[in-house]
N, C-alpha and C positions, 0 to 999 in steps of 0.2 A: 558423463555417466551420472545418474542420480545418486544422491546420498541415500542411506538406509532410511533416514527420517522422511525424505521426500517420497521415497517409494512406499512407505507405510501409509502416506496420505493419498496415494493414487487409488481411490476407492471406487466402488461400483455405483453406477448411475441409479440403479433401481432403488436402493435403500435411501439414498439422499433425496430423491424425488418423493419417496414415501414420507420421509420426515418433514421436508420443507414444503412440499406441495400436497401434503396430505389433506389439507383443508379444501373442501370442494369448491368454495368460492374463489380461492387463490388458483386452484387448478384450472378453473374455467377461464381465468385471465391468461392462462398459458405462460406463466412466469418462466422465462427462458433460463433454465439451469442445465446446461449440457455438460455432463461430467464424463470423462473417459472411463472405459471399462478396464477391468483387471481380472486376474485369475482368482480373486478372493471369493466371488460367489460360489464357485464349485466347492471350495472348502466349507462354506457356510452350509450348503445343501448336504454335504457329507456328514456334518455334525448334527443335522436335523434341526437347525435353528430357524426360526422365523426371521424375516428381515429386521423387525424391531428388536428382537432379542440379540441377534447377531451384532447389530449396531451398538446396542447398549454395552454388550460385553467388550467389543472392540474399543469403544470410547473410554471405558474405565481402565482397560489395560494400557491404552496409549497414555492416558493422563498419569497413571502411576509410573510409567516409564519416564515421563518428563520430570516428575517430582524426584525420582531416584537419580536421574542425571544431574538435576540441580543440586542435590545434596552432596554430590562428589565434585562439583565445580568450584572454582575460585569465586571470591566475592565479585559479583557482576556489577559493572558500572561504578566501582568504588571511586574512581577518579573523575567521574562525570559530575559536574556541578549541579545538575538538576535531575533529581531522581523521579521514578514513576509516580510516587505520591505527590510530588511537587507539580508534575504535569497535570494530574487529575484535579488538584486543588485550584490551580491557576486557570483551568479551562471550564470550571463549573458554569459560569455565566455564558460562555461561548456555546457550551453544550445545550443550554436552555434556548439560546438564539437559533441554533441549528434545528432543534426540534420544532421551534415555532415556525421556521421556514417550511419544514416538511408538513407540519400541521396545516399551514396556510395552503400549500399546493394540493394536499390530499383531502382537505375538508374535515379534519379531525376535531373540529371545534367542540369544546366541552369535555374532551377526553384528556386526562392527565398524561398517561403514558400509552403509546400505541402497542398493539400486539406485534410481535416480532415479524409475523408474516406480512402485515401491512407496512411495517417499517422497511422490509426488504423491497417491497413493491414501490414504495416512495423513493427509495434510493435509485432503483432501476430507471425511473423517469422515462417511460416509453415515448412520451411526447417530445423528447429531445433527440430521438434517434436520427432525425434528419441532419443533425450537426456532427454526427460521429459514426458514419457508415463504416463497417469493418473493412470493406474493400478499399485498399489504398491507404489504410490508416497510418502505417509506418512512414510512408512517403509524405503524407500530408503533415504529420507532426514534425518530421525532419525539415520540411520546407519552412515551417514556422520559426525554426531556429537558425535559418540561413544567415541572419545578420551577425551571428557570432563567428562565422567563418569556419565551422567544423564540418563543412561539406565532405571533404575527402575522408575524414575520420569516420563519419557516420556511414559513408558508403562501404567502409571496410567491415562494418558490423553486419554479420550474416543472420538472416531471418530463417529460422527452422520451423517445422510444423508445430502447431500448438501442443502444449503439455496438457495432461488430463487431471492435474491435481485439484484438490478442493481449495482453490484460491483464485481470485480474479487477477492477482499480480503476475507479472511476467517472471520467467526464470532465465538465468544466464548459464551458459555452458562455456566456461573459459578454457577452451581446448589448449590453446597456446598463445596467451596474451603477449604482445598486442596484435599479433598477426592473425590469430584465429579465435574470435570471440563470437559465440552464437547466442541469439536472442530467441527465446521461446515464449510467445504470448500464451495466455490462458485460453483453453477451449471454451471456458465459460464466457458468454457474451452478455455483458451487462450495460450496454449502451454507453452513456457518458462516463460511468464509473470505469468501464474498460478503456475509454479514451485517457482518463487520468492514469490508470495503471500502465498503459502503453507508453506514455511519455515519461513516466517514472522509470520504466524498464529501459527506455532509450537513453536516459541520462546515466543510469548505472552501467549500461553497456559501453557508452562513450568513455566513461572513466577507465574501463579496462582496456579499451583500444588506445587510450592515451598513456598507458603505463610505459615507463622507460624499458626498452628491450634488455638493457644490461642488468636490470634488477634480478636478484635471486628468485627462483620459482616460488619460494615460500611467500614472497611479498607481492605476488601478482594476482592474488585472489580478490574476492569481493569484500571490501571492508566498509567501515563507516563513512569514508569519504565518497565511495561509489554511491552509497545510499543517499548521501547528502546532495550529490549532483542530481540524482534522480528526483529528490524532493524539490530541489531548486527549480527544475524544469516543470515539475507537476504543478507547483503553486502558480505558475504563469497562467494556467487555465482559470484562475480566479482573479487575474489582474485585468481590469477593464481596458487598459491601454494596450496590452498584448492582444486581447481579443479583437480590438478594433484594428490595430495596425498589422498584426501578423495573420489574423484569421478573417479580416475584412467583414465583420459581422455588424448588423444594424444595432442601434442603441437598446431596443427592447429585448432582443435576443441576448445581448451582452449582459444586461441586468439579471436575467434569469440564470444564465450559465455561470456567471461569476458567483452568485449567491448559492447556487446548488453545489458548485465546486468547493467553495469555502466551507460549507456545512459538512461536506464529505471529509475534507481535510481535518476538521476538528474531530470528527468521529473516528477517523483512522488513527489519529494521534492518541486519543483516549483508549482505543482498543489495544494498541501496542503497549501503552502504559499499564493497562490491566493485565495483559499477558506477561509483562515483565515483573509483576508483583507476586510474591510467594503465596500459594494457596494450599490449604490443608486438605481439601476434598474437592471432588468434582462439583458437588452442589454449591460449595462456597465460590468456586470459580464462575459458575453460571450466574449466581446472584450478583457477583461483582461486575461481570460483563454487562448484565442487564442494567445495573445502576449506572455504569459508565456511559451506556448508549441511550439511557432514558427509556428503557423498555419496561413493560409490565412484568415480563418474565422471559427467560431464555431456556429452552430445553437443555438439561445437563448433557444429554447425548451429543447434541450439536457442538456444545462448548468443548467437550472432551475430544471429539474428532478433529477439531481445528486447533487444539492446544499446541503450543510450541514450548520448548525449553526457555527458561528466562534468558539464556545467552542468545538464543535465536531471535527473541523478541527485543532485547535491549539494543542490539545493533541497528535494526531499522528505526527504533525509537530515537536513538541518538542522531541517525541520519535525517529523519524528518525534522527534528528540532534544529539541527545545524543548517539544513537547506533553507528553512524559513528565515533563520537569522542571517544567513549569507545573502538572501535577497535584499534585506535592508542595507547591508554593507555595500553591495554592488550598486544599488540605487543611489546611495549617498555619494559614492565615488564616481559613477558614470552617468548619472541622471536617471529619470524615470524610465526611459526607453533603453536601458542598459542591454537588453536582449537584442538590440540592433547595432551594438557597438563592438567591433572586433577586439578592442582593447579589454573589454570585460571578459573575454575568453582566457586571458593570460592567467588570472588567479585560479581559474578552473583547471587549466592545463597544468600549471605548476603543482597544484595539489594532487591531481590524478597521476602525474608522472611518478610519484613516490609510492603508489600502490598502498598496501596495508601498513607501510612503514610510517604513515602519517595518520594520526587519529583525528576524528571530527573536531574534538575540542581544541586541538592544536591548529586546525585550519581556522577556527573561529578567532583564535588569538592572532594569527597572521592577518586576518581580515580586519582586525581591530573592532570586533563586535562581541558582545556578551551573548551567551547562548539563550539567555532569557528574552532577548529581542524577538525570539520566535513567537512569543505570546502577543507582543505588540503587532507583529506582522499579521497574525491570525485575526486579531481584533480589527485591524485595518481592512482586511479582506472581507470580513463579515459585515462591515458597515454598509 
């Protein structure tokens, strides 16, 4: 069952397409944003609001609810050695490199910062669709991980119909871990970005399937280790050796896919770091996100509607950092092709078995790696 926060974000397709695809040039490109419907539009019509006014009101109300929740929460990430501002500071050059890559692909020469509509289109990368067809995606991604020996566990992960939330990330429904864990991909199809999101969801789901049955129910949820396993698998799509050996791609395709993936990973990390940073107003939040993603501007309404509480943002931020750092540890321990070594599955299995009883930072300590190794891994993938 969805949480109230997730349900709030299951918004109507019409207004989102009005906001994001309002530009005629973008609309002509048929930017594929397929969002699930909800009962919200009928309430909007009853209130006599236009799509734009309704969206603005909802965005501000949701943003204020997140700020209120944060004000009553405990200090978030206090024991995490790398905070959101540290992440943003350490990835400034990487963000510039990511933008340079998108600029090169889209021909933005001479423009300092792209319009956010153009930015979304560049991330979408329609020309890469032949490498990431939605049909058979989960099986294709699971096959790429066969070398780790998780076949039986991945077969137990059940695929449910797509969710209609305003996110390209998959959702998990841990009905009864480890026996009944359901994976819901996003209804939004964003090509290679959806491929990254799908393998991230596959890793998170695997972590819940690996949870020890004897654990109390309270420890069987999705914690930072699950997010870490998801990030560990997702970063493989930027690893040239993985793309050659597990996906059997030619060198030219590998170069394009790895650079595009690495650029997306940098931007995802910076987006979560920004979401995990306290903001006083919706306008401040929009400006901060635009700065983080190197955009000329970002509509406050869009920023408000996709806002998360700091707690909800800090958990995946820790997970992405830990997954990237764990990749360096597994490579050092099991060689560059660790993803084909069943022995490399043991640290993943041992961490996942403890559910939310193990924090991401504790897993880093067990692997003998500093969380800051994530920055080195990102820089390596961006080269």
